[in-house]
N, C-alpha and C positions, 0 to 999 in steps of 0.2 A: 318482900320488903323493897320499896322503892327507894333507891339511893339518890340523894340530892347532890349534885356536883356544884361547888361554888364557882363563880366566875374566875377566881384566881386559879383554881385547878384546871378548869376547862381551858383557859387560855394558855396555861402552862403546857398542856398536852398539845394544843393545836398550834402553838407558835412556831415549832420546828417545821411543820408542814406549810404553814403560811410563808414562812421565810424562805423555804425552798422554792415555793411556787413563785414568790416575788422576784427572787433572783433570776428566775428564767425569763422574766418579761423583757421585752426589747423596747425600752422607753425612748421616745422621741419627744422633742419639745418645740413649741411654737410660741413666740413672744417672751422668751425667757428673759430678755434684757429688761423687761418691765420689773420682774422680781429682783434680778441681780442689783439693779441700780438702788432700789429701796433697801435691800439687805446690806449692801456695801456701805451705804450712807447711814446705816443704823437707825433708820426710821421706824416708828411703831406700825407695823403692817397688820391689817386685818385680811387674813386669807378667807375668801368667801366662795364656797362651792355647794353644789346640790349634794343631798345626802347620798344619793345613788352612786356617786363617783368617789366616795370617801376612801375606800381602801387603797387603790393605787396612789392617790394623792398622799395619804399618810405615809406610804412607803417612800414615795419621791422625796418628801420633806423631812424624813426622819433625823433625829439628833441635830436639830437646828434650834433648840431652845424655844419652841413654839408651845403655847398653851392652847388646849382645845376645849370648847364648851360642849359637854355631853350631858345627856338626859340622866335624871335620877332613877329611870326605870331599869329593869334588869338588863335589857339589851344594851343600855348605856354603860352598865357595869362591865359588860364583856369588852365593849369598845375601849373604855378606860383602861382596863387591864392591858389589852393589846398595846394601846397607844403608849402606856407608861414604859412598857417593855422595849419600845423602839425609840425612846428619848423624848416623849412629849410630857409636858405637865397637863393637868386637867382642872377644869372648873365645873362643878356639878350644878345642873339646872337647865331649864328649857322654857319654852313658852307656856307649857302646862304645868310644871312644877319647878319651883324654886327659881323662877324667871328673874324676879328683882334682885335677889341675891347674886345670881350668876352675872347679871349685867353690871352690878356694882364692882364685882371681882374682875370682870373683863376691862371695865374702865381703869381700874387701879393698875392692871398690868400694862395697859397701853401707856398710861402717864409716866411710867418708869421705864418706857422704851421697848417693852417686849412685844413680841408678834402673838396675835391670838387668831384662832381659826373658828369660823362660824359655818354651820350648815343652816341657811335661813328658811329652808322648807322642813327642817326637823323639829321634833322627832317623830311626828305622826302625819305630816302633810298639812295642807294638800300639796301633791307633787308639784315640784318646780314653781312654787308660789313664795315669794320673797315676804318674810315677816319682819316686823320693824326692828327687832332687837340689834341686828348688825348695823343698821343705820344710826340708831341711837348711840350705840357704843362708839361709833366713829365720831359722831357730833360731840359727845361729851368728853371722850378720851383723846382726841386729837389724832386718832389713827387714820392711815390711808388704806382705803378699801382696794384690794387686789382681787378681782374675780378670776377664777381659774376652774378648768373642767378636765376631765380625763375620759378617754374613749378607747375601745379596744376592737380590734378586728375579730377576735374570738373571745366570747365571755359566756359566763353562767349568769343568769338573772334569778334572784330569789323571788318567790311569790308573796312579796311584801308590798306594802303601800308604795314604797319607792322603787321597787324592782331593782334591789341593790345589786350592784354589778361586781362580779369576781372574774378578772381576766383569766383565761384558761392558760396552761403551761405553754411557754414560749410565744404567747400572744403579742402582737405589735400594739403597744400602749402609747398613745398620744396625749401628752399633757399640754394644754394651751392656756396661755395667760392673755388677759385683756388689759387695756390701758387702766392703770390705777387712778383713783379719784378720791378727793377729800369731800366732806359734807360741810356745807356752809351752815352758819347758826340760823336759829329761828324756824318757824313753820314752813317757810318757802324753801329754806335750805333742805328741811327734812323731806319735803314732798319730792323736790328735785333729786335728792339722794335715793329715795325709794324707787322712783322711775328709772334712774340710771342703773341701779343695781339689778332690777328685773330685766332691763333691756340687755345689759352686758352678759348676763348669764344665758339668756335666750339665745343671743347671737352665737356664743361659744358653742351651745348644744347644736344649733342650726349648722354651724361649720364643721362640727365633729361628725355629722350624720353619716358621712360617706364611709366612716370606719366601721359602723354596725353591721358587719357582713354576716356573722355567724354568731347568733346569741341563742342560748338554751335556757329555758325556764326550769328551775329546780326548787326543791324545798316545799 
């Protein structure tokens, strides 16, 4: 008989291991003043990162009253359970399922001053390609987009569409922030926001390339 493990049970079993792993990482930051300035001013922040870098970034910003947008698919359920356990709220939906509902919920959170996190290439890719939801949310909700990325000198990579990164024990993890920006109203503002979002994340990946020294595919 095949036993089905719920996301709640799976994450409850895995969380101590993930926590021990994350506590071993040696985290360094670059451009952290960008985030600190917005956070201390209580501005509505939109954290924007690629799906592949999500695990160390979730750990870095745990218990800071951030809401994440996660897929309604089963892998999104695992992510939501893990994120809830380290202090995040969650909005269910993505570009493929529940997108309009998730966007409205994200805008509501931004309008009351909360921070929201998007992975604009999730939940199924294409890899490192910005989809419009993050820019629309910033435009409608008045949020300030904060691009960020994480890289590790030693990491496992899942054999998934995003090559999801899991830093290895005692890895050196660098979390980098780019200059935050607002999205102006109208079609022109949207187009500029899309271009800037893509360029900012691309530049963060390029700058982090030197850390990708020892990566192993798994899964």
